[in-house]
C-alpha positions in Angstrom: 4.0 26.3 40.1 0.6 27.1 38.5 0.8 26.1 34.8 -2.8 26.8 33.9 -3.7 30.2 35.3 -3.1 32.4 32.2 -0.3 34.8 32.4 -0.1 35.4 28.7 -2.6 37.1 26.5 -4.9 34.5 24.9 -3.8 35.6 21.4 -0.2 34.6 22.3 -1.1 31.3 23.9 -0.1 28.1 22.1 -3.1 26.2 20.6 -2.3 23.1 22.6 -2.3 25.1 25.8 -5.7 26.7 24.9 -7.1 23.3 24.1 -6.0 21.9 27.5 -7.7 24.8 29.2 -10.9 24.5 27.2 -11.2 20.7 27.8 -10.3 20.9 31.5 -9.4 17.2 31.6 -8.4 16.7 35.3 -6.1 13.8 34.4 -4.0 15.8 31.9 -3.7 18.7 34.3 -2.7 16.3 37.1 0.0 14.7 35.0 1.4 18.1 33.9 1.2 19.6 37.4 3.0 16.5 38.9 5.7 16.9 36.2 6.1 20.6 37.2 6.1 20.0 40.9 9.5 20.7 42.3 10.8 22.2 39.1 13.0 25.2 39.9 12.1 28.2 37.6 15.4 30.0 37.9 14.5 33.0 35.6 10.8 33.2 36.4 9.7 32.7 32.8 8.7 29.1 32.7 5.0 29.4 33.0 4.8 32.2 30.4 7.0 30.1 28.1 4.9 27.0 28.7 1.8 28.9 27.7 3.3 30.5 24.7 5.4 27.6 23.2 4.0 24.6 25.1 5.8 21.7 23.3 9.3 23.2 23.6 9.0 23.2 27.4 9.1 19.5 27.5 
């Protein structure tokens, strides 16, 4: 699952998501990608929801 390739218009992205993309801290990305690895996205909306709501996905 690719959490960081934008699938949501930038105007709709959560500020924390935009901040993570702007700073491109490899450690943060690795931790989040490890967390998402193996996650089953049953309805196909997780990445878009992650980018829009960010904190609620946790």
